[in-house]
N, CA, C and O atoms as a Tripos MOL2 file, in Angstrom:
@<TRIPOS>MOLECULE
protein
  180   179    45     0     0
PROTEIN
NO_CHARGES

@<TRIPOS>ATOM
      1 N          13.9260  180.5320   18.6150 N.3       1 UNK1
      2 CA         14.7180  181.1990   19.6200 C.3       1 UNK1
      3 C          16.0570  181.5700   18.9950 C.2       1 UNK1
      4 O          16.6540  180.7930   18.2490 O.2       1 UNK1
      5 N          16.5020  182.7510   19.3100 N.am      2 UNK2
      6 CA         17.7960  183.2150   18.8100 C.3       2 UNK2
      7 C          18.8940  182.8790   19.8190 C.2       2 UNK2
      8 O          18.6190  182.5390   20.9700 O.2       2 UNK2
      9 N          20.1200  182.9790   19.3690 N.am      3 UNK3
     10 CA         21.2620  182.7340   20.2460 C.3       3 UNK3
     11 C          21.2700  183.7320   21.3980 C.2       3 UNK3
     12 O          21.5450  183.3690   22.5420 O.2       3 UNK3
     13 N          20.9690  184.9840   21.0910 N.am      4 UNK4
     14 CA         20.9350  186.0110   22.1420 C.3       4 UNK4
     15 C          19.8340  185.7110   23.1560 C.2       4 UNK4
     16 O          20.0310  185.8980   24.3560 O.2       4 UNK4
     17 N          18.6860  185.2500   22.6870 N.am      5 UNK5
     18 CA         17.5960  184.8900   23.5870 C.3       5 UNK5
     19 C          17.9740  183.7340   24.4850 C.2       5 UNK5
     20 O          17.6500  183.7250   25.6730 O.2       5 UNK5
     21 N          18.6600  182.7600   23.9160 N.am      6 UNK6
     22 CA         19.1050  181.6100   24.6980 C.3       6 UNK6
     23 C          20.1190  182.0330   25.7530 C.2       6 UNK6
     24 O          20.0570  181.5830   26.8970 O.2       6 UNK6
     25 N          21.0460  182.8930   25.3680 N.am      7 UNK7
     26 CA         22.0310  183.4000   26.3390 C.3       7 UNK7
     27 C          21.3360  184.1300   27.4900 C.2       7 UNK7
     28 O          21.7120  183.9750   28.6520 O.2       7 UNK7
     29 N          20.3180  184.9240   27.1540 N.am      8 UNK8
     30 CA         19.5820  185.6640   28.1740 C.3       8 UNK8
     31 C          18.8570  184.6990   29.1090 C.2       8 UNK8
     32 O          18.8860  184.8790   30.3260 O.2       8 UNK8
     33 N          18.2130  183.6870   28.5550 N.am      9 UNK9
     34 CA         17.5180  182.6930   29.3840 C.3       9 UNK9
     35 C          18.4860  181.9540   30.2950 C.2       9 UNK9
     36 O          18.1710  181.7140   31.4610 O.2       9 UNK9
     37 N          19.6530  181.5910   29.7880 N.am     10 UNK10
     38 CA         20.6630  180.9060   30.6030 C.3      10 UNK10
     39 C          21.1420  181.8230   31.7280 C.2      10 UNK10
     40 O          21.3460  181.3780   32.8570 O.2      10 UNK10
     41 N          21.3170  183.0970   31.4110 N.am     11 UNK11
     42 CA         21.7550  184.0620   32.4260 C.3      11 UNK11
     43 C          20.7270  184.1400   33.5550 C.2      11 UNK11
     44 O          21.0920  184.0920   34.7290 O.2      11 UNK11
     45 N          19.4600  184.2580   33.2080 N.am     12 UNK12
     46 CA         18.4070  184.3340   34.2270 C.3      12 UNK12
     47 C          18.3690  183.0400   35.0390 C.2      12 UNK12
     48 O          18.2750  183.0780   36.2660 O.2      12 UNK12
     49 N          18.4420  181.9000   34.3600 N.am     13 UNK13
     50 CA         18.4200  180.6140   35.0600 C.3      13 UNK13
     51 C          19.5980  180.5120   36.0300 C.2      13 UNK13
     52 O          19.4400  180.0440   37.1580 O.2      13 UNK13
     53 N          20.7720  180.9500   35.5900 N.am     14 UNK14
     54 CA         21.9680  180.8820   36.4400 C.3      14 UNK14
     55 C          21.8410  181.7740   37.6670 C.2      14 UNK14
     56 O          22.3330  181.4340   38.7430 O.2      14 UNK14
     57 N          21.1820  182.9140   37.5020 N.am     15 UNK15
     58 CA         20.9840  183.8110   38.6340 C.3      15 UNK15
     59 C          19.9790  183.2410   39.6350 C.2      15 UNK15
     60 O          20.0950  183.4800   40.8380 O.2      15 UNK15
     61 N          19.0010  182.4960   39.1450 N.am     16 UNK16
     62 CA         17.9470  181.9550   39.9980 C.3      16 UNK16
     63 C          18.3110  180.6230   40.6410 C.2      16 UNK16
     64 O          17.7840  180.2760   41.6980 O.2      16 UNK16
     65 N          19.2120  179.8750   40.0060 N.am     17 UNK17
     66 CA         19.5510  178.5290   40.4550 C.3      17 UNK17
     67 C          21.0480  178.4420   40.7210 C.2      17 UNK17
     68 O          21.8460  178.5380   39.7890 O.2      17 UNK17
     69 N          21.4400  178.2630   41.9750 N.am     18 UNK18
     70 CA         22.8700  178.1290   42.2490 C.3      18 UNK18
     71 C          23.4400  176.8880   41.5510 C.2      18 UNK18
     72 O          22.8830  175.7950   41.6510 O.2      18 UNK18
     73 N          24.5260  177.0710   40.8630 N.am     19 UNK19
     74 CA         25.1510  175.9690   40.1370 C.3      19 UNK19
     75 C          26.4810  175.6160   40.7820 C.2      19 UNK19
     76 O          27.2540  176.4980   41.1560 O.2      19 UNK19
     77 N          26.7370  174.3410   40.9070 N.am     20 UNK20
     78 CA         28.0010  173.8950   41.4990 C.3      20 UNK20
     79 C          29.0370  173.5660   40.4360 C.2      20 UNK20
     80 O          30.2210  173.4310   40.7450 O.2      20 UNK20
     81 N          28.6070  173.4380   39.1930 N.am     21 UNK21
     82 CA         29.5120  173.0680   38.1150 C.3      21 UNK21
     83 C          29.9490  174.2790   37.3160 C.2      21 UNK21
     84 O          29.7680  175.4190   37.7440 O.2      21 UNK21
     85 N          30.5240  174.0250   36.1590 N.am     22 UNK22
     86 CA         30.9540  175.1250   35.2900 C.3      22 UNK22
     87 C          29.7440  175.8960   34.7650 C.2      22 UNK22
     88 O          28.6300  175.3710   34.7600 O.2      22 UNK22
     89 N          29.9530  177.1280   34.3270 N.am     23 UNK23
     90 CA         28.8370  177.9280   33.8100 C.3      23 UNK23
     91 C          28.1830  177.2410   32.6010 C.2      23 UNK23
     92 O          28.8500  176.5630   31.8200 O.2      23 UNK23
     93 N          26.8820  177.4310   32.4680 N.am     24 UNK24
     94 CA         26.1510  176.8500   31.3450 C.3      24 UNK24
     95 C          26.4910  177.6040   30.0660 C.2      24 UNK24
     96 O          26.7180  178.8130   30.0920 O.2      24 UNK24
     97 N          26.5250  176.8890   28.9570 N.am     25 UNK25
     98 CA         26.8000  177.5130   27.6650 C.3      25 UNK25
     99 C          25.6650  177.1890   26.6970 C.2      25 UNK25
    100 O          25.0620  176.1190   26.7820 O.2      25 UNK25
    101 N          25.3740  178.1040   25.7800 N.am     26 UNK26
    102 CA         24.3120  177.8530   24.8070 C.3      26 UNK26
    103 C          24.5850  176.6280   23.9350 C.2      26 UNK26
    104 O          23.6430  175.9660   23.5000 O.2      26 UNK26
    105 N          25.8320  176.3210   23.6770 N.am     27 UNK27
    106 CA         26.1740  175.1890   22.8130 C.3      27 UNK27
    107 C          25.6120  173.8720   23.3450 C.2      27 UNK27
    108 O          25.3130  172.9610   22.5720 O.2      27 UNK27
    109 N          25.4710  173.7760   24.6470 N.am     28 UNK28
    110 CA         24.9420  172.5520   25.2510 C.3      28 UNK28
    111 C          23.4900  172.3290   24.8490 C.2      28 UNK28
    112 O          23.0390  171.1860   24.7700 O.2      28 UNK28
    113 N          22.7570  173.4030   24.5980 N.am     29 UNK29
    114 CA         21.3280  173.3160   24.3470 C.3      29 UNK29
    115 C          20.9420  173.5310   22.8900 C.2      29 UNK29
    116 O          19.7660  173.4130   22.5470 O.2      29 UNK29
    117 N          21.8930  173.8400   22.0360 N.am     30 UNK30
    118 CA         21.5980  174.0990   20.6300 C.3      30 UNK30
    119 C          21.9340  172.8850   19.7780 C.2      30 UNK30
    120 O          23.0170  172.3110   19.8860 O.2      30 UNK30
    121 N          20.9940  172.5090   18.9360 N.am     31 UNK31
    122 CA         21.2210  171.4220   17.9820 C.3      31 UNK31
    123 C          21.2700  172.0440   16.5970 C.2      31 UNK31
    124 O          20.2370  172.3930   16.0270 O.2      31 UNK31
    125 N          22.4590  172.1770   16.0660 N.am     32 UNK32
    126 CA         22.6070  172.8140   14.7670 C.3      32 UNK32
    127 C          22.6560  171.8110   13.6250 C.2      32 UNK32
    128 O          22.9810  172.1720   12.4940 O.2      32 UNK32
    129 N          22.3360  170.5530   13.9120 N.am     33 UNK33
    130 CA         22.3740  169.5440   12.8570 C.3      33 UNK33
    131 C          21.3460  169.8450   11.7620 C.2      33 UNK33
    132 O          21.5900  169.5620   10.5890 O.2      33 UNK33
    133 N          20.1970  170.4180   12.1390 N.am     34 UNK34
    134 CA         19.1820  170.7730   11.1420 C.3      34 UNK34
    135 C          19.7010  171.8770   10.2290 C.2      34 UNK34
    136 O          19.5130  171.8160    9.0140 O.2      34 UNK34
    137 N          20.3400  172.8680   10.7940 N.am     35 UNK35
    138 CA         20.8980  173.9540   10.0050 C.3      35 UNK35
    139 C          21.9780  173.4400    9.0640 C.2      35 UNK35
    140 O          22.0020  173.8090    7.8900 O.2      35 UNK35
    141 N          22.8620  172.6020    9.5580 N.am     36 UNK36
    142 CA         23.9350  172.0560    8.7270 C.3      36 UNK36
    143 C          23.3750  171.2480    7.5650 C.2      36 UNK36
    144 O          23.8690  171.3590    6.4430 O.2      36 UNK36
    145 N          22.3460  170.4350    7.8180 N.am     37 UNK37
    146 CA         21.7380  169.6410    6.7690 C.3      37 UNK37
    147 C          21.0480  170.5260    5.7270 C.2      37 UNK37
    148 O          21.1430  170.2650    4.5280 O.2      37 UNK37
    149 N          20.3600  171.5620    6.1800 N.am     38 UNK38
    150 CA         19.6920  172.4700    5.2580 C.3      38 UNK38
    151 C          20.7050  173.2040    4.3780 C.2      38 UNK38
    152 O          20.4880  173.3560    3.1760 O.2      38 UNK38
    153 N          21.7930  173.6520    4.9650 N.am     39 UNK39
    154 CA         22.8210  174.3290    4.1880 C.3      39 UNK39
    155 C          23.4670  173.3920    3.1790 C.2      39 UNK39
    156 O          23.7970  173.8010    2.0660 O.2      39 UNK39
    157 N          23.6460  172.1420    3.5680 N.am     40 UNK40
    158 CA         24.2100  171.1420    2.6620 C.3      40 UNK40
    159 C          23.2840  170.9300    1.4700 C.2      40 UNK40
    160 O          23.7440  170.8560    0.3310 O.2      40 UNK40
    161 N          21.9820  170.8330    1.7280 N.am     41 UNK41
    162 CA         21.0110  170.6130    0.6660 C.3      41 UNK41
    163 C          20.9020  171.8390   -0.2490 C.2      41 UNK41
    164 O          20.7440  171.6950   -1.4610 O.2      41 UNK41
    165 N          20.9840  173.0300    0.3230 N.am     42 UNK42
    166 CA         20.9440  174.2390   -0.4950 C.3      42 UNK42
    167 C          22.1710  174.3460   -1.3970 C.2      42 UNK42
    168 O          22.0700  174.7940   -2.5390 O.2      42 UNK42
    169 N          23.3130  173.9400   -0.8890 N.am     43 UNK43
    170 CA         24.5400  174.0080   -1.6820 C.3      43 UNK43
    171 C          24.5080  173.0050   -2.8290 C.2      43 UNK43
    172 O          25.1460  173.2220   -3.8600 O.2      43 UNK43
    173 N          23.7800  171.9240   -2.6600 N.am     44 UNK44
    174 CA         23.7120  170.8840   -3.6970 C.3      44 UNK44
    175 C          22.8290  171.3050   -4.8730 C.2      44 UNK44
    176 O          22.9250  170.7190   -5.9520 O.2      44 UNK44
    177 N          21.9840  172.2990   -4.6870 N.am     45 UNK45
    178 CA         21.0640  172.7240   -5.7560 C.3      45 UNK45
    179 C          21.7100  173.6500   -6.7310 C.2      45 UNK45
    180 O          21.0670  174.0920   -7.6820 O.2      45 UNK45
@<TRIPOS>BOND
     1     1     2 1
     2     2     3 1
     3     3     4 2
     4     3     5 am
     5     5     6 1
     6     6     7 1
     7     7     8 2
     8     7     9 am
     9     9    10 1
    10    10    11 1
    11    11    12 2
    12    11    13 am
    13    13    14 1
    14    14    15 1
    15    15    16 2
    16    15    17 am
    17    17    18 1
    18    18    19 1
    19    19    20 2
    20    19    21 am
    21    21    22 1
    22    22    23 1
    23    23    24 2
    24    23    25 am
    25    25    26 1
    26    26    27 1
    27    27    28 2
    28    27    29 am
    29    29    30 1
    30    30    31 1
    31    31    32 2
    32    31    33 am
    33    33    34 1
    34    34    35 1
    35    35    36 2
    36    35    37 am
    37    37    38 1
    38    38    39 1
    39    39    40 2
    40    39    41 am
    41    41    42 1
    42    42    43 1
    43    43    44 2
    44    43    45 am
    45    45    46 1
    46    46    47 1
    47    47    48 2
    48    47    49 am
    49    49    50 1
    50    50    51 1
    51    51    52 2
    52    51    53 am
    53    53    54 1
    54    54    55 1
    55    55    56 2
    56    55    57 am
    57    57    58 1
    58    58    59 1
    59    59    60 2
    60    59    61 am
    61    61    62 1
    62    62    63 1
    63    63    64 2
    64    63    65 am
    65    65    66 1
    66    66    67 1
    67    67    68 2
    68    67    69 am
    69    69    70 1
    70    70    71 1
    71    71    72 2
    72    71    73 am
    73    73    74 1
    74    74    75 1
    75    75    76 2
    76    75    77 am
    77    77    78 1
    78    78    79 1
    79    79    80 2
    80    79    81 am
    81    81    82 1
    82    82    83 1
    83    83    84 2
    84    83    85 am
    85    85    86 1
    86    86    87 1
    87    87    88 2
    88    87    89 am
    89    89    90 1
    90    90    91 1
    91    91    92 2
    92    91    93 am
    93    93    94 1
    94    94    95 1
    95    95    96 2
    96    95    97 am
    97    97    98 1
    98    98    99 1
    99    99   100 2
   100    99   101 am
   101   101   102 1
   102   102   103 1
   103   103   104 2
   104   103   105 am
   105   105   106 1
   106   106   107 1
   107   107   108 2
   108   107   109 am
   109   109   110 1
   110   110   111 1
   111   111   112 2
   112   111   113 am
   113   113   114 1
   114   114   115 1
   115   115   116 2
   116   115   117 am
   117   117   118 1
   118   118   119 1
   119   119   120 2
   120   119   121 am
   121   121   122 1
   122   122   123 1
   123   123   124 2
   124   123   125 am
   125   125   126 1
   126   126   127 1
   127   127   128 2
   128   127   129 am
   129   129   130 1
   130   130   131 1
   131   131   132 2
   132   131   133 am
   133   133   134 1
   134   134   135 1
   135   135   136 2
   136   135   137 am
   137   137   138 1
   138   138   139 1
   139   139   140 2
   140   139   141 am
   141   141   142 1
   142   142   143 1
   143   143   144 2
   144   143   145 am
   145   145   146 1
   146   146   147 1
   147   147   148 2
   148   147   149 am
   149   149   150 1
   150   150   151 1
   151   151   152 2
   152   151   153 am
   153   153   154 1
   154   154   155 1
   155   155   156 2
   156   155   157 am
   157   157   158 1
   158   158   159 1
   159   159   160 2
   160   159   161 am
   161   161   162 1
   162   162   163 1
   163   163   164 2
   164   163   165 am
   165   165   166 1
   166   166   167 1
   167   167   168 2
   168   167   169 am
   169   169   170 1
   170   170   171 1
   171   171   172 2
   172   171   173 am
   173   173   174 1
   174   174   175 1
   175   175   176 2
   176   175   177 am
   177   177   178 1
   178   178   179 1
   179   179   180 2
@<TRIPOS>SUBSTRUCTURE
     1 UNK1         2 RESIDUE 1 A UNK
     2 UNK2         6 RESIDUE 1 A UNK
     3 UNK3        10 RESIDUE 1 A UNK
     4 UNK4        14 RESIDUE 1 A UNK
     5 UNK5        18 RESIDUE 1 A UNK
     6 UNK6        22 RESIDUE 1 A UNK
     7 UNK7        26 RESIDUE 1 A UNK
     8 UNK8        30 RESIDUE 1 A UNK
     9 UNK9        34 RESIDUE 1 A UNK
    10 UNK10       38 RESIDUE 1 A UNK
    11 UNK11       42 RESIDUE 1 A UNK
    12 UNK12       46 RESIDUE 1 A UNK
    13 UNK13       50 RESIDUE 1 A UNK
    14 UNK14       54 RESIDUE 1 A UNK
    15 UNK15       58 RESIDUE 1 A UNK
    16 UNK16       62 RESIDUE 1 A UNK
    17 UNK17       66 RESIDUE 1 A UNK
    18 UNK18       70 RESIDUE 1 A UNK
    19 UNK19       74 RESIDUE 1 A UNK
    20 UNK20       78 RESIDUE 1 A UNK
    21 UNK21       82 RESIDUE 1 A UNK
    22 UNK22       86 RESIDUE 1 A UNK
    23 UNK23       90 RESIDUE 1 A UNK
    24 UNK24       94 RESIDUE 1 A UNK
    25 UNK25       98 RESIDUE 1 A UNK
    26 UNK26      102 RESIDUE 1 A UNK
    27 UNK27      106 RESIDUE 1 A UNK
    28 UNK28      110 RESIDUE 1 A UNK
    29 UNK29      114 RESIDUE 1 A UNK
    30 UNK30      118 RESIDUE 1 A UNK
    31 UNK31      122 RESIDUE 1 A UNK
    32 UNK32      126 RESIDUE 1 A UNK
    33 UNK33      130 RESIDUE 1 A UNK
    34 UNK34      134 RESIDUE 1 A UNK
    35 UNK35      138 RESIDUE 1 A UNK
    36 UNK36      142 RESIDUE 1 A UNK
    37 UNK37      146 RESIDUE 1 A UNK
    38 UNK38      150 RESIDUE 1 A UNK
    39 UNK39      154 RESIDUE 1 A UNK
    40 UNK40      158 RESIDUE 1 A UNK
    41 UNK41      162 RESIDUE 1 A UNK
    42 UNK42      166 RESIDUE 1 A UNK
    43 UNK43      170 RESIDUE 1 A UNK
    44 UNK44      174 RESIDUE 1 A UNK
    45 UNK45      178 RESIDUE 1 A UNK
């Protein structure tokens, strides 16, 4: 899933489900620890 796809899914979910809290953000649902680790390993080579 891309960031744009995630934003689109959150937008649709927000339109369908009334939220009482702050707007949802993609950062809440993205785990970039795998990307950071992969970049670290690539830099070490």
